[in-house]
Every structure is written in structure tokens, then in C-alpha cells.
N, CA, C and O of each residue as an XYZ file, in Angstrom:
440
protein
N     -45.706     84.177     63.081
C     -46.865     84.969     62.716
C     -48.116     84.099     62.720
O     -48.057     82.890     62.496
N     -49.237     84.742     62.979
C     -50.494     84.019     63.019
C     -51.082     83.914     61.614
O     -51.062     84.882     60.854
N     -51.599     82.748     61.276
C     -52.186     82.534     59.966
C     -53.604     83.082     59.941
O     -54.394     82.836     60.853
N     -53.920     83.832     58.883
C     -55.252     84.414     58.731
C     -56.267     83.353     58.314
O     -55.906     82.276     57.838
N     -57.542     83.682     58.504
C     -58.623     82.781     58.117
C     -59.493     83.447     57.064
O     -59.918     84.590     57.232
N     -59.757     82.725     55.972
C     -60.666     83.181     54.930
C     -62.077     82.843     55.395
O     -62.383     81.673     55.626
N     -62.944     83.849     55.535
C     -64.241     83.631     56.184
C     -65.451     83.786     55.269
O     -66.572     83.530     55.709
N     -65.271     84.192     54.023
C     -66.416     84.409     53.149
C     -67.013     83.070     52.715
O     -66.289     82.092     52.527
N     -68.333     83.033     52.558
C     -69.026     81.796     52.177
C     -69.135     81.685     50.661
O     -69.520     82.637     49.982
N     -68.789     80.512     50.142
C     -68.895     80.255     48.712
C     -70.318     79.851     48.355
O     -71.098     79.468     49.226
N     -70.652     79.938     47.074
C     -71.971     79.504     46.615
C     -72.042     77.989     46.614
O     -71.021     77.316     46.759
N     -73.214     77.462     46.455
C     -73.406     76.008     46.446
C     -72.899     75.377     45.153
O     -72.857     74.152     45.048
N     -72.510     76.192     44.162
C     -71.995     75.674     42.902
C     -70.524     75.288     42.996
O     -69.965     74.755     42.038
N     -69.901     75.545     44.113
C     -68.482     75.271     44.279
C     -68.226     73.771     44.347
O     -69.015     73.022     44.922
N     -67.101     73.334     43.747
C     -66.790     71.904     43.716
C     -65.360     71.646     44.171
O     -64.486     72.504     44.048
N     -65.142     70.452     44.695
C     -63.819     70.069     45.173
C     -63.305     68.833     44.456
O     -64.082     67.992     44.002
N     -61.979     68.735     44.360
C     -61.319     67.585     43.751
C     -60.202     67.142     44.675
O     -59.453     67.972     45.190
N     -60.085     65.849     44.887
C     -58.986     65.312     45.673
C     -58.134     64.442     44.769
O     -58.642     63.563     44.073
N     -56.821     64.699     44.786
C     -55.885     63.943     43.969
C     -54.867     63.282     44.877
O     -54.263     63.936     45.727
N     -54.682     61.992     44.697
C     -53.687     61.264     45.478
C     -52.375     61.214     44.702
O     -52.367     61.022     43.486
N     -51.275     61.388     45.415
C     -49.959     61.262     44.819
C     -49.445     59.865     45.163
O     -49.266     59.518     46.330
N     -49.216     59.083     44.126
C     -48.873     57.682     44.322
C     -47.595     57.356     43.551
O     -47.446     57.721     42.385
N     -46.682     56.666     44.222
C     -45.498     56.117     43.549
C     -45.891     54.764     42.990
O     -46.508     53.958     43.686
N     -45.538     54.509     41.734
C     -45.867     53.232     41.112
C     -44.615     52.626     40.501
O     -43.783     53.318     39.914
N     -44.507     51.334     40.653
C     -43.420     50.584     40.024
C     -44.049     49.423     39.270
O     -44.796     48.627     39.839
N     -43.738     49.339     37.979
C     -44.268     48.248     37.162
C     -43.113     47.344     36.749
O     -42.008     47.802     36.457
N     -43.398     46.073     36.736
C     -42.367     45.093     36.411
C     -42.774     44.325     35.155
O     -43.953     44.266     34.806
N     -41.801     43.748     34.492
C     -42.011     43.086     33.218
C     -42.995     41.933     33.254
O     -43.573     41.601     32.219
N     -43.204     41.321     34.379
C     -44.100     40.169     34.451
C     -45.544     40.570     34.742
O     -46.375     39.714     35.048
N     -45.853     41.884     34.648
C     -47.202     42.358     34.896
C     -47.465     42.742     36.343
O     -48.520     43.287     36.668
N     -46.507     42.458     37.205
C     -46.638     42.797     38.622
C     -46.405     44.296     38.801
O     -45.543     44.876     38.141
N     -47.170     44.915     39.686
C     -47.013     46.342     39.958
C     -47.119     46.592     41.450
O     -47.817     45.870     42.162
N     -46.429     47.610     41.914
C     -46.525     48.050     43.298
C     -46.958     49.507     43.311
O     -46.592     50.278     42.424
N     -47.734     49.883     44.315
C     -48.156     51.274     44.486
C     -48.092     51.621     45.966
O     -48.400     50.795     46.825
N     -47.690     52.853     46.248
C     -47.602     53.315     47.630
C     -47.822     54.823     47.654
O     -47.502     55.507     46.682
N     -48.367     55.353     48.756
C     -48.518     56.804     48.866
C     -47.157     57.484     48.752
O     -46.157     56.975     49.259
N     -47.124     58.630     48.087
C     -45.880     59.371     47.898
C     -45.781     60.478     48.943
O     -46.350     61.555     48.766
N     -45.068     60.217     50.021
C     -44.858     61.224     51.057
C     -45.889     61.161     52.164
O     -46.821     60.358     52.127
N     -45.702     62.025     53.149
C     -46.596     62.055     54.308
C     -47.975     62.606     53.962
O     -48.983     62.174     54.521
N     -48.011     63.557     53.043
C     -49.269     64.198     52.653
C     -49.577     63.820     51.210
O     -49.412     64.626     50.294
N     -50.020     62.600     51.025
C     -50.185     62.061     49.679
C     -51.526     62.426     49.049
O     -51.816     62.012     47.926
N     -52.326     63.180     49.745
C     -53.628     63.564     49.214
C     -53.704     65.088     49.148
O     -53.449     65.772     50.140
N     -54.056     65.612     47.981
C     -54.138     67.059     47.786
C     -55.557     67.426     47.380
O     -56.088     66.927     46.388
N     -56.158     68.308     48.166
C     -57.514     68.764     47.843
C     -57.443     70.126     47.158
O     -56.619     70.978     47.491
N     -58.325     70.292     46.206
C     -58.415     71.538     45.459
C     -59.891     71.867     45.287
O     -60.699     70.977     45.022
N     -60.244     73.132     45.436
C     -61.642     73.544     45.332
C     -61.777     74.680     44.332
O     -61.012     75.644     44.362
N     -62.750     74.558     43.453
C     -63.131     75.626     42.534
C     -64.310     76.317     43.203
O     -65.399     75.750     43.286
N     -64.100     77.532     43.679
C     -65.094     78.232     44.500
C     -65.622     79.464     43.803
O     -64.886     80.162     43.107
N     -66.901     79.727     43.993
C     -67.499     80.941     43.468
C     -68.091     81.741     44.617
O     -68.771     81.199     45.488
N     -67.819     83.036     44.601
C     -68.359     83.961     45.596
C     -69.128     85.038     44.847
O     -68.637     85.583     43.858
N     -70.331     85.343     45.315
C     -71.169     86.352     44.671
C     -71.530     87.397     45.716
O     -71.872     87.060     46.850
N     -71.450     88.663     45.330
C     -71.804     89.724     46.262
C     -71.738     91.084     45.601
O     -71.579     91.193     44.385
N     -71.861     92.119     46.414
C     -71.748     93.472     45.872
C     -70.264     93.809     45.662
O     -69.379     93.047     46.049
N     -70.024     94.939     45.056
C     -68.649     95.341     44.725
C     -67.761     95.367     45.967
O     -66.608     94.938     45.907
N     -68.278     95.860     47.082
C     -67.501     95.964     48.315
C     -67.058     94.589     48.820
O     -65.896     94.401     49.181
N     -67.984     93.632     48.845
C     -67.661     92.276     49.306
C     -66.616     91.625     48.408
O     -65.652     91.038     48.898
N     -66.806     91.727     47.104
C     -65.854     91.117     46.157
C     -64.493     91.789     46.291
O     -63.467     91.113     46.222
N     -64.464     93.096     46.481
C     -63.185     93.794     46.678
C     -62.482     93.336     47.956
O     -61.254     93.261     47.991
N     -63.250     93.028     49.010
C     -62.649     92.510     50.248
C     -61.994     91.156     49.988
O     -60.893     90.892     50.473
N     -62.674     90.291     49.218
C     -62.122     88.974     48.895
C     -60.856     89.119     48.062
O     -59.852     88.460     48.332
N     -60.901     89.979     47.052
C     -59.729     90.220     46.206
C     -58.561     90.740     47.038
O     -57.424     90.307     46.855
N     -58.841     91.663     47.947
C     -57.779     92.223     48.794
C     -57.168     91.122     49.669
O     -55.952     91.083     49.855
N     -58.004     90.233     50.204
C     -57.495     89.128     51.026
C     -56.598     88.229     50.182
O     -55.481     87.909     50.588
N     -57.082     87.822     49.010
C     -56.303     86.910     48.157
C     -55.013     87.561     47.675
O     -53.959     86.924     47.669
N     -55.092     88.827     47.271
C     -53.883     89.542     46.823
C     -52.884     89.699     47.965
O     -51.673     89.687     47.741
N     -53.386     89.846     49.175
C     -52.517     90.003     50.333
C     -51.907     88.697     50.817
O     -51.057     88.700     51.707
N     -52.342     87.565     50.230
C     -51.836     86.263     50.648
C     -51.173     85.503     49.500
O     -51.141     84.272     49.500
N     -50.649     86.234     48.532
C     -49.926     85.585     47.437
C     -48.703     84.883     48.015
O     -47.872     85.502     48.679
N     -48.606     83.590     47.756
C     -47.477     82.816     48.273
C     -47.585     82.471     49.747
O     -46.641     81.930     50.323
N     -48.714     82.773     50.368
C     -48.906     82.495     51.794
C     -50.157     81.636     51.984
O     -51.146     81.794     51.268
N     -50.099     80.750     52.933
C     -51.255     79.917     53.255
C     -52.214     80.656     54.173
O     -51.823     81.563     54.908
N     -53.465     80.254     54.117
C     -54.477     80.779     55.030
C     -55.399     79.625     55.414
O     -55.496     78.628     54.698
N     -56.071     79.775     56.549
C     -57.041     78.777     56.964
C     -58.347     79.001     56.210
O     -58.771     80.137     55.998
N     -58.976     77.901     55.810
C     -60.287     77.961     55.183
C     -61.064     76.728     55.593
O     -60.531     75.618     55.575
N     -62.315     76.911     55.962
C     -63.156     75.780     56.342
C     -63.923     75.298     55.127
O     -64.896     75.917     54.695
N     -63.464     74.182     54.586
C     -64.123     73.569     53.442
C     -65.155     72.560     53.895
O     -65.375     72.388     55.094
N     -65.784     71.895     52.954
C     -66.817     70.926     53.301
C     -66.286     69.736     54.097
O     -67.047     69.086     54.813
N     -64.983     69.440     53.981
C     -64.408     68.295     54.685
C     -63.600     68.706     55.910
O     -62.860     67.897     56.472
N     -63.743     69.967     56.324
C     -63.045     70.437     57.511
C     -62.098     71.585     57.209
O     -61.894     71.951     56.051
N     -61.529     72.140     58.253
C     -60.624     73.279     58.131
C     -59.221     72.813     57.794
O     -58.740     71.812     58.325
N     -58.569     73.550     56.904
C     -57.198     73.229     56.535
C     -56.477     74.462     56.038
O     -57.046     75.551     55.971
N     -55.220     74.275     55.691
C     -54.424     75.351     55.110
C     -54.551     75.304     53.598
O     -54.430     74.245     52.982
N     -54.796     76.461     53.015
C     -54.976     76.564     51.567
C     -54.233     77.773     51.034
O     -53.880     78.686     51.780
N     -54.005     77.762     49.742
C     -53.446     78.898     49.039
C     -54.264     79.132     47.790
O     -54.954     78.228     47.318
N     -54.196     80.334     47.251
C     -54.932     80.662     46.029
C     -53.999     81.399     45.079
O     -53.588     82.528     45.346
N     -53.668     80.744     43.964
C     -52.814     81.369     42.950
C     -53.617     81.903     41.774
O     -53.103     82.694     40.983
N     -54.881     81.478     41.646
C     -55.682     81.846     40.478
C     -57.084     82.238     40.875
O     -57.753     81.519     41.617
N     -57.537     83.394     40.374
C     -58.949     83.757     40.520
C     -59.389     84.607     39.344
O     -58.577     85.259     38.688
N     -60.693     84.588     39.089
C     -61.287     85.365     38.003
C     -62.442     86.159     38.588
O     -63.274     85.610     39.310
N     -62.498     87.445     38.279
C     -63.607     88.250     38.766
C     -64.477     88.674     37.589
O     -63.988     88.832     36.470
N     -65.765     88.857     37.846
C     -66.661     89.298     36.779
C     -67.814     90.101     37.353
O     -68.174     89.969     38.523
N     -68.381     90.940     36.492
C     -69.537     91.763     36.844
C     -70.753     91.065     36.254
O     -70.846     90.905     35.037
N     -71.686     90.648     37.103
C     -72.848     89.901     36.637
C     -74.008     90.803     36.237
O     -75.044     90.324     35.776
N     -73.834     92.091     36.413
C     -74.886     93.045     36.065
C     -75.416     93.756     37.294
O     -75.470     93.185     38.383
N     -75.803     95.002     37.110
C     -76.313     95.786     38.235
C     -75.258     95.907     39.313
O     -74.119     96.276     39.029
N     -75.627     95.597     40.555
C     -74.683     95.712     41.666
C     -74.147     94.344     42.095
O     -73.636     94.190     43.204
N     -74.268     93.350     41.203
C     -73.853     91.989     41.539
C     -72.541     91.640     40.834
O     -72.414     91.767     39.616
N     -71.577     91.200     41.634
C     -70.263     90.817     41.130
C     -69.943     89.413     41.605
O     -70.554     88.920     42.553
N     -68.990     88.767     40.950
C     -68.587     87.445     41.411
C     -67.080     87.276     41.254
O     -66.427     87.981     40.484
N     -66.566     86.340     41.992
C     -65.174     85.941     41.855
C     -65.144     84.420     41.911
O     -65.786     83.808     42.764
N     -64.405     83.823     41.008
C     -64.205     82.379     40.990
C     -62.739     82.143     41.299
O     -61.863     82.683     40.624
N     -62.468     81.336     42.319
C     -61.099     81.138     42.788
C     -60.812     79.659     42.962
O     -61.707     78.873     43.275
N     -59.558     79.287     42.757
C     -59.123     77.918     43.010
C     -58.300     77.910     44.285
O     -57.251     78.550     44.361
N     -58.780     77.181     45.290
C     -58.065     77.021     46.557
C     -57.383     75.666     46.520
O     -58.038     74.651     46.285
N     -56.081     75.636     46.748
C     -55.332     74.391     46.780
C     -54.781     74.172     48.173
O     -54.207     75.074     48.782
N     -54.966     72.950     48.669
C     -54.501     72.609     50.008
C     -52.985     72.709     50.067
O     -52.290     72.323     49.127
N     -52.482     73.226     51.172
C     -51.031     73.329     51.388
C     -50.698     72.642     52.704
O     -51.558     72.448     53.564
N     -49.458     72.289     52.834
C     -48.970     71.667     54.064
C     -47.751     72.422     54.546
O     -46.961     72.917     53.742
N     -47.598     72.513     55.849
C     -46.445     73.190     56.415
C     -45.750     72.246     57.383
O     -46.407     71.449     58.054
N     -44.427     72.330     57.461
C     -43.696     71.437     58.364
C     -44.018     71.716     59.827
O     -43.484     71.051     60.715
């Protein structure tokens, strides 16, 4: 199956975090070793905010709900990759303005 692409633009308030997975071994004499854990030892995560009218926010919610447990392509600030979204919060900002805040976590596939 073809992987879908998330195309909506996030606000400039969105932030990203990169976490490295590292194996560490410490020895009694103060010596320590560290090495990347696995082939994909770096995991990127983004806290994203999207603002729009009810229709736009509903389209985003429908996309995210339709991809529970599935990866999708998303072009982040550091390039395009596979991501998943397990958590999002929606809110009404007043009038016809709505927002959704979502956490996109990088995924890897064999």
C-alpha cells in the first residue's frame, strides 16, 4: 500500500526534539563506553500546532484518526520522514477559529 502524506502547514510555534538512544556501560574504575543503540538511534518528535476554521481542523482530525497505528509522510523542518501521531488536543479559540496540537513521532520501517 502507498503511504499517505500529511500536507497541512503547522504554525511557527511548533517545536521539535531529537532524542538519541545510546547504550552505556560503566565500569568500576570510572571508565565508560557509549555507542548508538541500533540502526536508527535518533528519534525526532515534534509538538505541532495547526490553526484554522472548523472544516480544516476536522480534515486534520480525520487524517490523524484514519492513521492510528500507521505511519505517514510529513515534511518537517529537517526534511521528509515517516511519522506517527498517537496524541492530539483540539480546542476552539473563539469565533470561527479552531486549533489542534499534535505530537508527531518519527517512525522507521524495515
